[in-house]
C-alpha positions in Angstrom: -13.3 6.4 -23.5 -14.8 7.7 -20.2 -17.9 8.7 -18.9 -20.3 8.9 -16.0 -21.7 5.5 -16.7 -18.1 3.7 -17.3 -16.6 2.3 -14.3 -13.3 3.2 -13.0 -11.4 -0.2 -12.8 -8.9 0.0 -10.1 -6.2 -3.0 -9.6 -5.7 -4.2 -5.9 -4.5 -7.0 -4.0 -7.2 -9.1 -2.4 -5.9 -9.4 1.5 -6.4 -8.4 4.9 -4.2 -5.3 5.8 -6.3 -2.9 8.0 -6.8 -0.2 8.4 -5.4 -0.1 4.6 -7.5 -2.4 2.9 -9.6 -5.5 3.7 -10.3 -8.8 1.8 -13.6 -8.2 -0.6 -16.7 -9.9 0.3 -19.9 -9.8 -1.4 -21.6 -8.2 1.5 -19.3 -5.4 2.0 -16.8 -5.0 -1.0 -13.5 -3.9 0.3 -13.3 -1.6 3.5 -10.2 0.5 4.6 -8.5 3.7 3.6 -7.6 3.0 0.1 -11.2 1.7 -0.7 -12.5 4.8 0.9 -10.5 7.1 -1.2 -11.7 5.2 -4.3 -15.3 5.9 -3.1 -14.7 9.5 -3.1 -12.8 9.5 -6.0 -15.5 7.6 -7.9 -18.0 10.3 -6.4 -16.1 13.1 -7.5 -15.7 11.7 -10.9 -19.3 10.4 -11.5 -18.4 6.7 -11.9 -18.9 3.7 -10.2 -15.5 1.7 -8.6 -14.7 -1.8 -10.2 -12.3 -3.7 -8.3 -9.7 -5.8 -10.4 -8.0 -8.1 -7.7 -5.0 -9.5 -8.8 -1.6 -10.7 -7.2 0.7 -8.2 -6.4 3.0 -8.9 -9.1 0.3 -8.2 -11.6 -1.2 -5.0 -10.6 1.0 -2.9 -12.8 1.1 -5.5 -15.7 -3.0 -5.4 -15.3 -2.5 -1.5 -15.7 -0.3 -1.9 -18.6 -2.6 -4.8 -20.4 -5.8 -2.5 -20.4 -7.2 -4.6 -17.8 -7.5 -2.0 -15.2 -7.7 1.8 -15.6 -5.3 2.3 -12.6 -3.8 0.8 -9.6 -4.9 2.2 -6.2 -3.0 -0.3 -3.8 0.2 0.4 -1.7 2.2 1.9 -4.8 5.0 3.9 -3.1 6.1 6.4 -5.9 9.8 5.0 -6.9 11.9 5.6 -10.0 11.7 2.0 -10.9 7.6 2.4 -10.9 7.8 5.2 -12.7 9.9 3.6 -15.4 6.6 1.7 -16.0 3.7 3.8 -15.3 2.8 7.2 -14.6 1.8 8.4 -11.1 -1.0 11.0 -9.8 -0.1 13.0 -6.9 0.2 11.5 -3.7 -2.9 10.2 -1.9 -0.9 9.3 1.1 2.4 9.6 2.6 3.6 6.9 5.2 6.8 5.8 7.0 8.0 2.2 7.3 7.7 -0.4 10.4 9.8 -3.4 11.4 7.4 -6.2 12.7 9.1 -9.2 14.6 7.9 -12.0 16.7 6.7 -10.8 20.2 9.4 -11.2 22.7 12.3 -11.8 20.1 14.5 -9.0 21.5 14.9 -7.0 18.3 14.5 -3.5 19.0 16.8 -1.7 16.6 18.6 -2.0 13.1 21.8 -3.6 14.7 19.9 -6.4 16.2 19.2 -7.6 12.7 22.6 -8.6 12.2 22.4 -12.2 10.9 18.6 -12.1 10.6 16.5 -12.7 7.7 14.4 -9.8 6.8 11.3 -10.4 4.7 9.8 -7.6 2.3 7.7 -7.4 -0.9 10.4 -7.6 -4.1 11.3 -4.4 -6.0 9.2 -2.5 -3.2 10.1 0.5 -0.8 10.1 -1.8 1.8 12.6 -4.0 0.1 15.0 -0.9 -0.4 14.5 -0.2 3.4 15.5 -3.9 4.5 18.5 -3.9 2.2 19.9 -0.9 4.3 20.0 -2.9 7.4 23.9 -3.9 7.8 24.6 -7.6 8.3 20.7 -8.6 7.5 19.7 -10.9 5.0 17.0 -9.6 2.8 14.4 -12.3 1.7 11.9 -10.9 -1.0 8.4 -12.2 -1.2 5.8 -11.7 -3.9 6.3 -13.9 -6.6 3.5 -16.3 -7.6 1.7 -15.2 -4.5 -1.8 -14.2 -4.5 -1.4 -12.6 -0.8 2.0 -11.7 -0.3 1.2 -9.9 3.0 -0.5 -13.0 4.6 2.9 -15.1 3.5 5.1 -12.8 5.0 3.1 -13.0 8.3 3.1 -16.4 8.2 6.8 -17.0 7.3 7.3 -14.7 10.7 5.2 -16.6 12.8 6.7 -19.9 11.7 10.3 -18.7 12.2 11.2 -18.9 8.8 12.3 -15.2 8.8 13.0 -12.9 11.9 11.3 -9.6 10.8 9.0 -7.9 8.4 9.5 -4.6 6.8 6.2 -3.0 5.7 4.3 0.3 6.3 3.5 1.9 9.5 -0.1 2.2 8.6 -0.7 -1.7 9.0 2.4 -2.5 11.5 1.7 -0.1 14.1 -1.7 -1.1 14.8 -1.2 -4.9 14.3 2.0 -4.7 16.7 -0.2 -3.1 19.3 -2.8 -5.7 19.5 -1.7 -9.1 18.1 -0.5 -11.7 20.4 2.1 -13.1 18.5 3.6 -10.1 16.8 5.0 -6.8 17.8 6.7 -3.6 16.2 10.5 -3.6 16.9 11.0 0.2 15.6 9.9 2.7 12.9 11.9 4.3 10.1 10.8 7.9 8.8 11.1 7.3 5.3 8.2 9.4 4.1 7.0 7.3 1.3 4.7 8.9 -1.1 1.6 6.7 -2.4 0.3 7.4 -5.9 -2.1 6.1 -8.0 -0.5 4.5 -11.0 -1.8 4.6 -14.7 -0.5 3.3 -18.0 1.9 5.6 -19.8 -0.2 5.6 -23.2 -3.2 6.9 -21.2 -2.1 10.5 -20.0 -5.8 11.6 -20.4 -6.8 9.0 -18.0 -4.1 10.3 -15.4 -4.9 13.9 -15.6 -8.6 13.1 -15.1 -8.0 11.3 -11.9 -5.1 13.5 -10.7 -7.3 16.3 -11.4 -10.2 14.8 -9.0 -7.7 13.8 -6.3 -6.3 17.4 -6.2 -9.8 18.4 -5.7 -10.5 15.8 -2.9 -7.5 17.4 -0.9 -8.3 21.4 -1.5 -12.0 20.3 -0.3 -10.7 18.6 2.7 -13.0 15.3 1.6 -9.5 13.3 1.6 -8.9 14.7 5.1 -12.2 13.2 6.4 -11.4 10.1 4.7 -7.9 9.7 6.5 -9.1 10.7 9.8 -11.9 7.8 9.6 -9.7 5.0 8.9 -6.2 6.4 10.1 -6.9 8.7 13.1 -3.7 7.8 14.8 -1.6 9.0 11.8 -0.9 12.8 11.1 -2.6 13.6 8.0 0.1 14.8 5.6 -1.4 17.3 3.4 -2.5 19.6 6.0 -0.7 22.5 4.3 -1.9 22.0 0.9 
């Protein structure tokens, strides 16, 4: 049962991946585009947001168990995930980037031949990594509380040669970090949605309807422009 006083429990990864999201703190909670989406979504529904912080591999299981109402955290809409959960309409569309150590000489897919390329297991990023001819995809995620930090640490240590993730985090990181640079981007147009357990169609309809109203009213666009000003808003024609 839902209602104005019931919190909307959203599963997420507790990690530092600006401008997408930040580590939770008692003072500021979570900051970034996805927390901003959650804030206006909760306001539209008249429900406070409660973050359920879990490892990446436990986000969908948390929803399936009923420990959270939905996942609002980096869930590209894939056939594999759609077999496990249902998705709302997208709240973001992102492309993908390949991050390397600064000065590595990697600038294109052909430079990855014989190289180890990290990505989160069973993700759209891993699907892209597997298309790079001659590269060795390395899956991250199992048993990790912060898979994003683990991949960056492996890159810095030379355990992998490149990391595939979404342009929303890698474009700003590659432009400003002393140790990393963006090798190239791939225009994949991954649609990200809010994931809900298959046995909760009413919850899916409630969240999807609210998201539709946020897009129609322009409120989602304001959140996008606040946090992602260098990326084109993908729903301008909606």
